[in-house]
N, C-alpha and C positions, 0 to 999 in steps of 0.2 A: 456580523462579528468582525472585529478588527483582525488584521493579518497576524498581529502578535498573539492575540487570544486564540486564534485558530491554530497557530504553530504550537502554542502551549497545549492545546487539546490533542494535537498529533503526538507530542512528546509523552503525554499522559497515556494515550492509547498504546504507544510503543512500550512503555514501562508496564502496562497491564497485560502484555503478552505472557503466556506461560513461560516459566524459566527454561524449560526444555527447548523452546524455540529461540528465545533470546540468546541462549548460550551457543546456538549453532549459526547465528546470523553474523557474518563477518564481511567487512569491506563493502558495506551497503550504506549509501547516503539516502536519507529520507528528506525530501524537500517538498515545499509547498509552492505551487505556482497559481496565479490568479485563475486562469481558464485554460481548458484543453484546446488544442489547435482547431478541432472541429466542433467544440462546444458540446460534445456528446460523452466524453470520458470523465469519470470521476477520479480515476487513478490509472497509473501506468507503471509497469515494471520494465526497466531497460537493463539488460545484462544477459549473462549466460546462466541458466538455471543450474543448480548443483548437480542435477542428474546428467548434465551434458558437459561437465567440466573435465579437463585433463588434470594431471597431477600438479603441474607448476603454473600457478597464477599470481606469483608474488609480484611481478612487475606490471600487472594490469591495473587500470583505473578502477575505482569502485563501481559496483552496480548502483543503479539509482531506482528509487521508488518515488514517484511523483504523485502528490495528491493535489487535485485541482479544486481550490476553495470555492469558487463561484458555482461550479457545476455540482459540487456536493451540497452546497447551500440550496441551490434550486431544486435538487432532488428532494431534499428534506421538506421544502415548502410544498412541493407538489404531492408528496406522499404522506405528509404529516408525521414523518419520523423524527426521532430525537437526533440532533446534530452530532453530539458526542458519540452516540452509539453508531451512527452512520460513518463517522470518521474511523472508528475502530473497525467496523466491518470492511470498509474499503482498504484499510491498511492490512488487515488479515488476508484479504483477497490477493493483494499484490505480493505479500510475503509468501503466500501459497505458490505463486508463480516462481518466486526465487527458489523454492524447494522443488520445482519441477512439476507442480500440479496444474493441469490444464483447466480451462473453463468448463469443458465437458465433464471432467472428473469432479470438479466442484459441484456441478449440477447433480451428478450421480450421488454425491455425498449429502445432498440437501443443504448446501451452503448458501443457496439463494432463496 
């Protein structure tokens, strides 16, 4: 998939989030990079989760959610999963971290 088509799929996945979550996501940049530094990650949340924030964050840079295109595409090829569904899954996973939900809790909730 081309980079622009992948980015479009990411935007569609973001628009497809439930409104209750979309309305609570503020000052978060969602970006696409080609590959993760170690070639193992499909996504990464960089920032301070909502559950750990103080009252005043007005002067801070945006949090970032990074989706790694090549790593996601390779996962899909290996697992036979649908690329758009996998993009949405990775995005939801990283947004969960924004809301302060750990990998362990996501496993407990059956999100994997």
